[in-house]
N, C-alpha and C positions, 0 to 999 in steps of 0.2 A: 881507686884515684890515685895519681901521682903526686907528690910532695908539692910540684908546682900548680897543680889542678886548681887547689883551694883559694891562691891568690887570686889565678886567673877567674875562675868565678867571681870571687869578690868583686873583681874590678869590671867584668861585664854586668853584674847585677846591680852596680851600682847605676850603671848607666839606663836600666830598665828602672830601676828606682826613679830616675831621674824623668823617664817618661811617663811612669804613674803618677807623679806629682804633679806634672804637665795636663795631664788629664783631668786629675782631681782638680784642679784651677779651672779647666774650664767646665766643669759641672759635672763630669763624668766617675764612673767608679774607677779609682785610680789603681791603675792594674797598668803594668807597662812591659813593654818586650823588647829586645835586640835580636839578629841574628847575626851569628858569627861566622867567618869563614878564612881559614888560614889565619887566624888571628887579628879580624880585622872585622867591624861592623860594619854588614852590608844591607842590613834591613832595622827600621825601628819602627815601634808602634804603640800607642798609647790607647788605651779604650777610649771608643767613638759612637757607641751605637745612637745617643741622644742627640748630638749635634750633627751625626751624618744622616741619621733618618735610616739607619741601616743595621739591622739587628746582628749581621755578621760581622759587624764591625768591632770584635774583640782584639785587644793589644797583638795577640798572636799572628791572627789573620790580617791584620793593618801590618805588622811588622812582614808576616811572610810574601804579601801583596807587594812589599817596598824594594826586599830582599830579589824578587822574580824580575823585576822590573829593573834593577840593578845590574844582575846576572847575567838576565837574557834568557832565563830559564825558570819555568814553572816545577821543577826539580831542583832540589837545593844539597845534592850529596855531599856527603863530609860537611854539613850544617851543623851547628847549636845553637839552637834556641832556649834564650835566656828569660823567664817571666819572673814576674813577682808573687804571684797567686796561681795554684795548680789549676791545668786548662781543664775546661768543659768537655764534654762530648763533641762537640761540634770542633774543637781545637784542636783535640786528639785527632779526628780523621783528617783534617787539615795537614797536621804534622806529619802522619803517614804517607798521605798523598804528595807532600812536597819531597819526601825519603828524608826528611832530618834525620841526622845520626844519632844526636844526644838532646835530652831535653834538661833544663837545669832550671829547677824552680825554687822558690822561697818557700812562702806559706801554703799549708792544705786550704782547701777549700771544701770544710764538712759537707756543704749542701749541693753543691756542683759540683765538684773535682772527679774527676771519670779517670785519674791515672791510679790513685790510692785511697782515696776516700769512700766515694760511692759505689766505684767499680774499678778494676784494673782493667781498662779498656784497652790500653796496648799490648795487653799479654792474651789477648783474643788470638784463639788457634787458626781462625782462616783468616788473619791479616799474612799479606805478601810481603811485608816490612817490618823490622823491627827498631824500635829507637830505645837507646841506653837512656835510662834515668836516672839523675841524680837529684836530689831534695834536702830542703832544709836551709839554705845557703841564704845567710843574712837571714832567717827566719822571722825572728821577732821584728826587726824594722821593716821587712815586707809585710806581717801582719798590723801592724803599729798606723802603717799609713793607711789602710783599708780603714780600719777602728775609729782613728780619729777623725776618718772623713765623714764614717756615719754618725760620729758623737757630736759633730758640730751640726749636722743635718738634723738629729732628735731636738739638739739644744736650738736651732734656729726655729722648728717647728714647736716648741715648748713656748718660747716667747713670742710667736707669732699667735699662738692661742689666750696666753694668757694678755695680750694684747686687745685682741678680739674679745674678750671677756669683761674688760675696763668700760 
């Protein structure tokens, strides 16, 4: 990582966190992503499978679709994808097909993360494209956003159960 990279990574991760918070406010798991080319955000996305009735509407895929439309190409060479949580297997595939140059993520996802947590899918020898990976940027904040979302949901469920018991 170059000296300036960490400050740039934090700047763009803050944008991904904004997308995550918007997704959480909409009742989606709060994960956000942005696609950056030449120091400019060309795609944004927050998790949206519930509201969109679309199992593929993960933040990364939404951001890649947005970027591809804006750029006018399904391939995004030279791009960096910033995402708050480690991508799943589906999203890893999308990153490879889009020819993303670099993935920067905040927090690991121990159950479904396919970059380092459950498997190293981007390192599969049969892949025809390699994606550079940087992890741990604003890791605590990224993790806290997701954990707080689920804490609030558990608390709401507990209150509803207590209310029903009365």
